[in-house]
N, C-alpha and C positions, 0 to 999 in steps of 0.2 A: 504494500500500500504506500503510495506517495505521501509525503508529510502533509501536504495541503490538498484537501478535496475541493473540487469545484462545486458551486451551488447545485448543479444538476446531479451530483453524486448523492445528495442528502435526501432522507425521507421528507415528504411534504414539500419538495423543492418548488412545486408549482404555486404554492401559496404566497400571498403578498406579505411583506415584513410585518404589517400591522395585524395580521391574522394568525401568524405562526405561533405554536406553543413556544414558550420562552427558551427552553433548552435547545430546540432546533434553530431558533433565531440566532442564539449565541454561536451555534455550530456554523451557521451560514456566514457569520462574521469572522470565522476562523478559529473559534475556541474549541479545544479538543478535550479539556478536562471539565466535565459537566457535573461533577459530584459536589454535594454541599460542603463536605469536609476537605475537598481538594486531594491532591496526590498523597499527602502525608497520611491521611486517615485511610485511604485505600491501601497503602502499603502496610499499615498496621493490621488492617482487616485480613489481608491476604496472608501475612505472616502468622497471625493468630489462627487462621483457618486450617493450616497444615496441608499444603497442596502437594508437596513432593511425594511422588509415588501413589497419589490418590486419583480416583476416577472423579473428575470434576464436571459439574453442570453449571453453566452461567445463564441466568434468566435475563433476557432483554439486554444483550451486550452492546446495542447501539452502534457506536462508531468503531468498536473493537479495541478501544484503548486498554481496558482492563484485561481483555483476552490476551493481549501481548504480554502483560505482566504475569498472568497465570501460566502461560506457556514457558516463560523464563524460569519459573519455579520447578520445572521438570515434573509435571503430573504424569500419571500413568496414561490418562486419556482426558480429552476435552470435548465437551458438547455444548454449543451455544444454542439457546432456544429464543428465537426472535420472531415477532409477529409481523414486522414490517419488511416487505421484500427488499426495499432499498437498503435497509440496515443489515439484512442477511448478506447481501452482496458485499457491503463494506467489511463486515467481520470475516467473511470468507477470504477476502484479500489478505487480511492479517494472519488468519489461521493457516491458510494453505493446506498442505498435506498433513499438518501436525494435529489436526482435529476435525470435527464435523460441526456444521451449523445447519440447524433445521428451522423451517418456517412453521411455527406453532404458537399457540397461546400459552402464556406462563401458567395459567390455571389448568390447562389440559395439554400437557406436553406430549403425550403419547409414548413417553419413555416407560420402560419396564419398572415395576415396583422394586424397591430395595436394590437398585442398580448402581448407585453412586455413593461416594464417600463424603463429598462436599458439594453443597449447592450454594451459589453466590448470587446475590442480587443487589444492585446499587441504584438508588434514586428512582425506583419504580413502584415500590409498595406505597410510598407517599401519595402517588397520583391515583390510587385506587379508592373506591368506596370501602366502607367497612366490610361489606360482603365480599368485595373483590380481594381485599387484603386476606381475609380468612380463606378464600378459595386458593390463592397462590401459596400461602403458608401451608395449607393442608396438602397441596400437591408436592411441595418440597418435602414434607414429612413422608409422603407415600414413596417418593423416588429414592429417598435416602435409605441406606442399610442401617440396621441397628448400630448405634454408636456414632453415626454420621453427623456432620456439622452443617448447619445452615448459617451462613455469614451474610449480614446485610450492612449497608452503609446508606443511611436515610436521613431525612429531615425530622427533627424533634422539636417539641415545645417544652419550655421549662419556665418555672419549676412545676412540679406535679400539682401544686396548689392553685394553679390558674383556674379561674371560674369558667363555667361553660360559655358565658357571655364573652369573656376575653378570648377563649379559643375560637369561638365562632367569628369574632371580629378579625382575628389574624388570618384565619383560613379564607375568609371572604376577600380580604385585601390581597392575599397571595393569588387567589384564583383570578381576580380582576387583572392583576399585573402580568401574570405569566400565561393567562388564557388556558389554564389547565385546572381542573377541580382538585387542587392539592389539599390533602387532609393529613398533615403531620400530627403525630401523637406525642404525648408526654412519655417519659421513660416508663412510668407505671402502666400506661395504656399499651405500650409496645410489649412489655412483659406479659400483660394479661392475654394479648393476642397469641403469643407463642405458647403460653401455658395451656390455653384452651385447645390448641392443636396437638398437645402432647409433648411439646419440647421442654427441655430444661435449659434455662438461660445460664450460660457459664461465664460470660464476660461482657462488659459494657464499657465503651470508651466514648468520650465526647470531644468535639473540636468546634471552634468558632465557625459559624456560617458566614463566611466572608468571600463568597463566590466572585463578587464583582469589585472587591477592594484591590487597589493597585498592587500591594505587597503580595497578596495571594495570587493575583494574575501572573506576576513575574515568577513567583515560586513554582506555579503549576505549568506555565507555558514557556518560560524562558524570556529574556529581555527582547529578543528580536521578534518572536511571535506576538508578545504582548503589544509591541509597537505596531505590528501589522494589524492586529485586532482593533486597536485604537484608531488607526487610519481608516479601516473599513467602516467603523461605527460613525466616524466624523463625515464620511462621504455618502452615507445612506441615511437621509433625514428621518424616514419613518422608523427605521431600526433604532436610530439614536433616541428618538422620543420614547420608544418602548423600553429600551435598556435603561435610560435615565429613570423612568418610572419604576422599573423593577428595583433598581438600586435604592430608590427612595423608600420603598416598602421594606426592603431588607434592613436598611439603616434605622427606620422608624421602630422596627420590632427586633433590633439587634440583641436586646436583653432576653427576649423570649424565644428566639430562634437559635437552634444549634444543630450541628451534624452529630449523628449518633452511629456508632458501630455496635452491633450485637452479634455474638457468637452463641448459637443455641444448639444443643445436642439432642438427637433422638435417643431415647433410652436404649441401653444395650439389649434389653429384652422387652418385647411388647407385652406389657401386663395391663 
């Protein structure tokens, strides 16, 4: 895969800047790290998941950025499960002969039960309804062997004591700005979702949600790409308005928004 994809390479490439979901708009501008906790939290998550020698399934790999990091850890096998055909093609370019990418829904992968050691998902459960979250977490549980790990990197709300009114306000502001019905959860709510599916939460990490802050942009993308992204944003007025609006929302709720990593284990015996 070349380092810079053209706009026609991306999912939803036919949409106007003002209509695209926020993460694909950022990708159109050249951003490649689209995770709330940035590269650092992704690296922690992958290290904590234990990939070497494992059969790994990644849900919604998107541009294939994490797939490359997974393959660098020398897993026994890699399968990406992606519902968007354009994203399938992008990840296939990254994976090549070292793994497989299938077009399927994360809630209905079609994979055999108890066939993987690790399931990975980043920045995708947050975008689901409560029922959708439960369906995907349940599918991860089904696909994992006993003792297998489900590793996620998602958006969280904090503290756990936020009122329902506060959570609704933040979720509505996010949905308006990124044009996706984002529903981040508190740590306690994430834990409840995993426990309800039968998982045991083993580890939780947090990071700042600083996706559009200059320091994070440089750390994630490198100085040259960060400059290129800034240039693209400046020369695309509709995109600039959207991204400035997204950044305002992120900054307004910077005390309540965080990135979260969770490692959850399927019990060694199904009891």
